[in-house]
N, C-alpha and C positions, 0 to 999 in steps of 0.2 A: 631413176635408172642409172644415170650418171654417178650419183652419190654411191650407189651400191657397187658400181664397177671400181670406183675409186678405194672404197673399203677394202674390196677383194685384192686389189694390187697392193695396198699398203700391207695387208696381212701376208701376202705372199712374199714381198721383200723383207718384211719383219722376220718371218720364219727363216728366210734364206740367210739373213744376217745372224740371226740366233745360232743356226746350225754352224754357220762358218766360224763364229766367234767361240761357241761352247764346245762343240765337238772337235777339239784339238788334242792330240796326244802330245803331252810334254811331261815326260818322266825323267826326272834327274838324278834321283838317288837309287842306288843299287841295293846293297846289303845282300850278303851271300846266304843261302837257305840251308845248307847242309854242313857248315863249317863245324868242326868238333868243339869249338868254344874254348879250346885251351891253346893259347899261343905257343906252347912248347911243342905242339904237334901240327901247327898250320903256319905257312909262310906265304905272304902276299907278295905280288910282283906286278910291275907295270911295263915290263919288257918281255916280249914273247921269245926273245933269245935265250931266256932262262929256262925254257922247258925243252924237253927232248924233240928232236926233228920228227919222229914218227907221230907225236902227239900234235905238233904244229901242222902236219902234213893232213891229218884226219880232221883236224879243226877248220882249217881253211877250205877243205873240199866240202865239208858239211855246210859251211856258210855259202858256198857256190851253190849247192843244190836247193837251200831253202829260200835263197834270195835270186834264183835264176830269172832272168828277164826283168828284174827290178833294178833301177839304178840309184839306189839310196847312197847317201854319204855315210860311210861305215868307218868307225875309229875304235880301236881297242881301248877299253877304259882301264880295267885291272883284272887281276886273277888271283887264284889262291891253289896251292898245292898242299896236300895233307899227308902226314906221315901215319897211314892208317895202321901199318904193322905195330908200330910203337904205341899208338893210341889204344889199340884193341888188346895189346898185351897187358895193358894196365886196366883196361876196362873191357873184360871178356864177355860181359853179359849182353851179347848182341840182340837176343831175342826181345829185350825190353825197349828196343829202339822204335820209333815210329816210321822211320825213313831210312833209306840207304845213304851211308856217307859216301861221297865221290872222292876220288883221288884228285881230280882236277876241277876247278870251276873257272869259267871265263865269263867276263861281261864286256858286251860290245854296245856302243851307242850308234843307232842309225837315225837317219833323217830323211824323210820323204815329203817335204812341203806340200807338193802338189795334190797330195790326197790327205793332208791334215796331220801327218806325223810330223811334229817339230823335233821331238826327242822320244826315242823309245830305247829301253835297254834290253837287249837280248842276252838271256842268261844260258850258258851251256855247261851241263855236267858231264864228266868223262870219267871212265876208269883208266887203270893203269895202261890198258891196251889201246886206248883211243876210241872205245865203244861209247856211243851217246847214251847216257842214262836219263837225261832230262833236258828240255828245252822249252822256253816259253814263247816260241814262235812256230807256227804250223809248218809241217813239212810239205803239205800239199795244199792247193786252192790259191794260196796267197803268192803265187810266183808272178802273176801278171797284174799290174796295177788297176787295169780297167775291170777286173774282177771284183773289186771292191765296190759294194753299193754306195750310191750317193748319200752323203751325210744328212741331206735334207730329208731324204726318204726314211732314213733311220729314225730321225726325230719325229716325223709324221706318225710313223708306227708307234712310237712311245707315247705320244700325246693322245692318239686314238685309243690306246690300251687305258690310259689314265682315266679318259672320259667315259669309257665303257665301264669302268669300275667306281666311277662317282668319287674320285679322289679330290679332296679339297686343296687349295692353295698349290695347284699344279704349276704356278709361275715360279714357285720356289724350289723346284727340283733341282737335284745335283746330278752331275755326269762324271763317270769315271770310265776307266778303260782297262782291260786285263785280258791275259790268255786264260781261256776256259779250258782246263786240263781235261775235264770230263769229255767235252765235245771236241776237244783238240782244235780249237778255232779261237780267233780274235773277237772279243765281244765289247760293245759299248754297253755300260751299266748305268741304268736311270734309277735314282733314288727319289721317290715321292714321298714327302712328308704327309703324315695322316693325322698329326696333331700339331697345334700351333706352338707347342714347346719343342718341337722337332726332335723328340726322342724315340720315335717309331716311325719306321718307313716301309713302304711297299716297294719292292725292288724287281726290276726285271733286266735280264741280259739279252741283248740283240746281237745276233751273229751277223758280222760285217760282210761275209760272204753271200748271204741270201736274204738279209733283212727279215729273218725270223726270230721270234722269241724262243729262246731255248731254256730259260730259267726264270722262275717267279718264286719269290720268297720274301719273308718279312725280316726286317733288321732293326734292332734296338741300340739306342746310344745312351750312355750314362751321362749324367751332369754332374760336374765337381763343382763344389762350392768352397 
């Protein structure tokens, strides 16, 4: 009986350690998603004094809305402004584009260590009037830190799912983190390899606000020789 209790205690602390070590958000690289790709029409900046006051006003107030009641360390990383009039004059076939090119793009780095966010890059796209076109941080639900579900419980949900689906080598699973645009939420992404060569994965995405699986799909990786 004592041996069984010892094993259970060990498993609990091992899972706790794994969740605390693996489920850490540490995004360092940004990369703009709608830049025209032509340096003649795009200008990068690292100083917000280079943008119009009305754009800065809307940007700062939007950040206040989405980070209300959260006290993260926030720093402006970089931005980009595009000459859309000049670009589309030369490239008028806008119907062929798969996305909207924004006038302004901003990247902020935030850190909330107490809930596992070491570094996350918030990207905000704006038009010339200061309207928000795109952002990879939810506008609702994530304003209060205690609404984030415990990362230990998140991992338990993922491992239970892998067991129910009889996935092999579950100890080799990989974890990622991203903003799910479809569900407008932050998700933990678990990649479970289903072959030894690790070229095929079963993937689930778990909503951090309610610990529910919102996406299930397969992913393939090519091997370069």
